[in-house]
C-alpha positions as CSV (number, residue, x, y, z in Angstrom):
1,X,73.4,113.5,113.7
2,X,74.5,109.9,113.0
3,X,77.4,107.7,114.4
4,X,79.6,108.8,111.4
5,X,79.3,112.0,112.1
6,X,80.2,112.0,115.8
7,X,83.2,109.8,114.7
8,X,84.2,112.6,112.3
9,X,84.5,115.4,115.0
10,X,85.9,112.8,117.0
11,X,89.1,112.8,114.2
12,X,88.9,116.3,114.0
13,X,89.4,116.8,117.3
14,X,92.5,114.8,118.0
15,X,94.5,115.7,114.3
16,X,93.0,119.4,114.6
17,X,93.7,119.2,110.7
18,X,90.8,118.4,108.3
19,X,93.2,116.1,106.1
20,X,94.8,114.3,108.6
21,X,91.4,113.5,110.2
22,X,89.9,112.5,106.7
23,X,92.4,109.5,106.0
24,X,92.6,108.2,110.3
25,X,88.3,107.8,109.2
26,X,89.1,106.7,106.0
27,X,87.2,109.0,104.0
28,X,87.8,112.3,101.5
29,X,88.9,115.3,103.1
30,X,85.3,116.9,101.4
31,X,83.8,114.2,102.5
32,X,84.6,114.5,106.3
33,X,84.2,118.6,105.9
34,X,80.5,118.4,104.4
35,X,79.3,116.0,106.9
36,X,80.9,117.9,110.0
37,X,79.0,120.7,108.3
38,X,75.4,119.2,108.3
39,X,76.4,118.5,111.3
40,X,77.1,121.7,112.7
41,X,73.6,123.1,110.9
42,X,71.8,120.6,112.5
43,X,72.8,122.0,115.7
44,X,73.0,125.4,114.9
45,X,75.9,125.8,116.2
46,X,80.0,126.0,115.8
47,X,81.7,123.0,117.0
48,X,85.5,124.2,115.8
49,X,87.0,127.4,114.9
50,X,88.1,127.0,111.5
51,X,89.9,130.9,111.4
52,X,92.4,129.4,114.2
53,X,95.8,127.5,112.8
54,X,95.7,124.6,114.5
55,X,92.2,124.2,114.0
56,X,89.9,124.8,117.8
57,X,86.8,123.6,119.2
58,X,84.8,125.9,120.3
59,X,83.5,126.2,124.3
60,X,80.2,124.5,123.0
61,X,82.3,122.1,121.0
62,X,83.8,120.8,123.7
63,X,80.9,120.0,125.2
64,X,79.6,117.8,121.7
65,X,82.7,116.5,121.5
66,X,82.6,115.0,125.4
67,X,79.1,113.6,124.5
68,X,80.2,112.2,121.1
69,X,83.2,110.2,123.2
70,X,80.3,109.0,125.4
71,X,77.8,107.7,122.5
72,X,80.5,106.3,120.5
73,X,81.5,104.2,123.7
74,X,78.4,102.9,123.9
75,X,77.3,101.8,120.3
76,X,80.6,100.1,120.9
77,X,79.6,98.5,123.5
78,X,76.5,97.3,122.0
79,X,78.8,96.0,119.4
80,X,81.0,94.1,122.1
81,X,78.0,92.9,123.7
82,X,76.8,91.3,120.8
83,X,80.0,90.1,120.0
84,X,80.2,88.4,123.9
85,X,77.0,86.3,123.0
86,X,79.1,85.0,119.9
87,X,81.7,83.9,122.5
88,X,84.0,85.6,120.8
89,X,86.7,88.2,122.0
90,X,88.0,91.1,119.4
91,X,87.9,94.6,118.7
92,X,90.4,97.6,120.6
93,X,91.1,97.6,124.7
94,X,92.6,100.7,126.0
95,X,93.8,100.2,129.7
96,X,95.3,102.5,131.7
97,X,97.6,101.5,134.6
98,X,99.1,103.8,137.1
99,X,103.0,104.3,137.3
100,X,103.8,102.0,140.7
101,X,102.1,99.1,139.1
102,X,103.3,99.0,135.9
103,X,106.4,98.0,136.0
104,X,105.5,95.0,137.8
105,X,102.7,94.1,135.4
106,X,102.6,95.5,132.3
107,X,105.7,93.0,130.8
108,X,103.9,89.7,131.4
109,X,100.7,90.9,131.3
110,X,101.3,92.0,127.5
111,X,102.5,89.2,126.3
112,X,100.3,87.1,128.1
113,X,97.2,89.0,126.3
114,X,98.8,89.2,123.4
115,X,99.2,85.2,123.1
116,X,95.7,84.4,124.5
117,X,93.7,86.9,122.4
118,X,95.1,87.8,119.3
119,X,92.2,89.6,117.4
120,X,92.1,92.0,120.4
121,X,93.8,95.3,119.5
122,X,95.5,95.8,122.7
123,X,96.7,100.2,123.7
124,X,98.1,100.0,127.4
125,X,99.2,103.6,128.6
126,X,100.5,104.5,132.0
127,X,98.2,107.6,133.9
128,X,97.9,108.8,137.6
129,X,94.7,108.6,139.0
130,X,93.2,111.7,138.6
131,X,93.4,111.4,134.8
132,X,92.3,107.9,134.3
133,X,89.2,108.9,136.5
134,X,88.4,111.5,133.8
135,X,89.2,110.0,130.6
136,X,86.8,107.1,132.2
137,X,84.4,109.3,132.8
138,X,84.6,110.5,129.3
139,X,84.5,107.2,127.8
140,X,88.4,107.4,126.1
141,X,89.6,104.1,127.8
142,X,88.0,101.1,128.3
143,X,89.1,100.3,131.9
144,X,92.3,101.1,134.3
145,X,94.3,99.1,136.8
146,X,94.9,101.2,139.8
147,X,94.9,101.4,143.7
148,X,91.4,101.4,145.1
149,X,89.0,102.3,146.7
150,X,88.0,105.5,144.8
151,X,84.9,106.2,146.4
152,X,83.3,107.1,143.0
153,X,79.9,105.8,142.0
154,X,79.8,106.0,138.4
155,X,82.9,103.4,138.5
156,X,83.2,100.0,139.1
157,X,85.6,98.0,140.8
158,X,86.9,94.8,140.9
159,X,89.2,93.6,143.5
160,X,92.4,92.2,141.6
161,X,94.7,91.6,144.5
162,X,96.7,92.9,147.6
163,X,100.0,93.6,148.0
164,X,102.2,94.8,151.4
165,X,104.5,97.8,151.7
166,X,108.0,97.1,152.9
167,X,110.3,99.7,154.2
168,X,113.6,99.3,152.6
169,X,116.5,101.5,154.8
170,X,120.0,102.5,154.3
171,X,122.6,100.7,157.1
172,X,123.3,104.3,158.1
173,X,119.9,105.1,159.8
174,X,119.4,104.0,163.6
175,X,116.0,102.3,162.6
176,X,118.1,99.6,160.4
177,X,119.0,97.6,163.8
178,X,114.9,96.8,164.1
179,X,113.4,93.9,162.8
180,X,110.2,95.4,162.1
181,X,108.6,98.7,162.2
182,X,105.7,100.6,163.1
183,X,104.4,103.9,162.3
184,X,106.0,105.7,165.0
185,X,109.4,104.1,164.5
186,X,109.2,105.8,160.8
187,X,110.3,109.9,161.4
188,X,109.3,111.9,158.2
189,X,112.5,114.2,158.2
190,X,114.1,110.6,156.8
191,X,111.6,109.3,154.5
192,X,112.1,109.7,150.4
193,X,108.2,109.5,148.6
194,X,107.1,110.3,145.0
195,X,106.5,113.2,144.0
196,X,102.8,115.1,144.0
197,X,100.4,113.1,141.9
198,X,101.1,109.4,142.7
199,X,98.6,107.9,144.9
200,X,101.1,105.5,146.1
201,X,102.2,108.7,147.8
202,X,99.2,109.5,149.7
203,X,99.1,106.0,150.7
204,X,102.3,106.0,152.6
205,X,101.0,109.4,154.3
206,X,97.9,107.3,155.4
207,X,99.9,104.7,157.7
208,X,102.4,107.6,158.6
209,X,101.6,109.3,162.4
210,X,103.1,112.8,161.6
211,X,101.6,115.3,159.0
212,X,103.4,114.9,156.1
213,X,106.4,117.2,154.5
214,X,106.2,119.4,152.6
215,X,110.1,119.6,151.0
216,X,110.8,118.5,147.3
217,X,114.1,117.7,147.9
218,X,112.5,114.6,149.4
219,X,110.7,114.0,146.3
220,X,110.9,111.2,143.5
221,X,109.3,110.3,139.9
222,X,109.9,106.6,140.4
223,X,110.1,103.4,142.9
224,X,113.5,102.3,141.6
225,X,115.2,106.2,141.8
226,X,113.5,106.1,145.6
227,X,115.6,102.7,146.0
228,X,118.7,104.4,144.9
229,X,118.6,107.1,146.6
230,X,118.6,105.4,150.0
231,X,121.5,103.8,148.9
232,X,123.4,106.9,148.5
233,X,121.9,109.5,150.7
234,X,120.8,107.3,153.4
235,X,117.2,107.7,154.7
236,X,114.5,105.5,153.8
237,X,111.9,104.8,151.6
238,X,109.0,102.9,151.5
239,X,108.2,100.0,148.4
240,X,105.3,97.9,147.4
241,X,105.9,94.1,148.0
242,X,106.5,92.8,143.9
243,X,109.3,95.7,143.7
244,X,111.1,93.2,145.7
245,X,112.0,90.8,143.3
246,X,113.7,93.8,141.6
247,X,116.3,94.6,143.9
248,X,119.8,92.4,144.6
249,X,120.5,90.1,147.1
250,X,122.3,92.9,149.0
251,X,119.6,95.4,149.0
252,X,117.2,93.0,150.2
253,X,118.8,92.8,153.7
254,X,117.9,96.6,154.0
255,X,114.4,95.5,154.0
256,X,112.3,96.0,156.9
257,X,108.3,94.7,157.7
258,X,106.1,97.1,158.8
259,X,103.2,96.3,161.3
260,X,100.9,98.5,163.8
261,X,99.6,99.0,161.4
262,X,100.6,96.7,158.7
263,X,100.3,98.8,155.2
264,X,98.6,97.1,152.2
265,X,97.5,98.4,149.2
266,X,94.1,97.2,146.9
267,X,94.9,97.0,143.3
268,X,91.7,96.8,141.0
269,X,90.7,97.1,137.7
270,X,88.0,99.8,137.1
271,X,85.2,100.3,134.6
272,X,82.4,102.7,133.8
273,X,79.4,101.8,135.4
274,X,77.6,101.2,132.4
275,X,80.5,98.7,131.0
276,X,79.0,95.4,129.2
277,X,82.0,93.9,127.7
278,X,82.8,90.6,130.4
279,X,84.4,88.9,128.2
280,X,86.8,91.4,127.9
281,X,87.4,92.1,131.4
282,X,87.4,88.5,132.6
283,X,90.1,87.8,130.0
284,X,92.2,90.7,131.5
285,X,91.8,89.2,135.4
286,X,92.5,85.9,134.1
287,X,96.0,87.0,132.3
288,X,96.8,89.2,135.8
289,X,95.7,85.8,137.9
290,X,98.7,84.1,135.7
291,X,101.2,86.7,137.1
292,X,100.1,87.9,140.9
293,X,101.8,85.5,143.3
294,X,98.6,83.1,144.3
295,X,98.8,84.7,148.0
296,X,98.1,88.2,147.0
297,X,95.3,87.3,144.6
298,X,91.6,88.5,145.8
299,X,89.4,85.5,147.3
300,X,86.5,85.8,145.0
301,X,89.2,86.4,141.9
302,X,90.5,82.9,142.5
303,X,87.1,80.7,142.9
304,X,84.7,82.8,140.5
305,X,84.6,84.7,136.9
306,X,83.6,88.4,137.2
307,X,79.9,88.9,136.5
308,X,78.3,92.5,135.6
């Protein structure tokens, strides 16, 4: 069994086509087919069901694919560890980010990262938290930026910054006259929230006293949509601090501070417990420090480099 064979089965699993997998790996189709067959013979099992079109992975093949993904990841980790000793940053970096952070961070982050690290091939994907955790476990992504804590012993969390929530209220609502709000002031029957799958939805309900209303009419796909819904239909929603700069001056008049309890979320970069690319992790953190206002940054991140 070789790393090359594992790369071949990962390519075939991704493309489900021998010719495209061979092109992806830069080899001929007969070479790729023969090497995969050799691996199956060695393991004495079928990884792929070739009788189906497109090709399907067998039940035991799925287990092999997951292990292969982790092995290739760890092999790349070893290479990057050696590169870091030579003070060079290169290779590929795949980052995932949750949708309720992406609009405020990604535009500037991508620009800054590419400018400072042109030798790194950066790939960024938006995903919900559950998907991110699963893809970290099988080593399909290198790191992620999301709301923590996750309470997962196999995932390391490095806090980046802390973001307050603010209430956005329609002028037609009775609570609009208040200068600040507590959890008891916020009736859930007037609250517009994100759809299931967004961690921000759960965080909103964490500081609301009542139980969540089960009514999909009050659910939306993005924070910008929530604001527009309030503008047209009344009610109120809760938005993160970094969204405030995207509001018009008129809309900013609809904001109210949330107190008792203060609503805040912790944003961290998370990695697998066996992640070794310390230089890459600091490269990401340093770019984020340039974007996020200083008062929001984690105190340790301001003073120290990240050590693994």
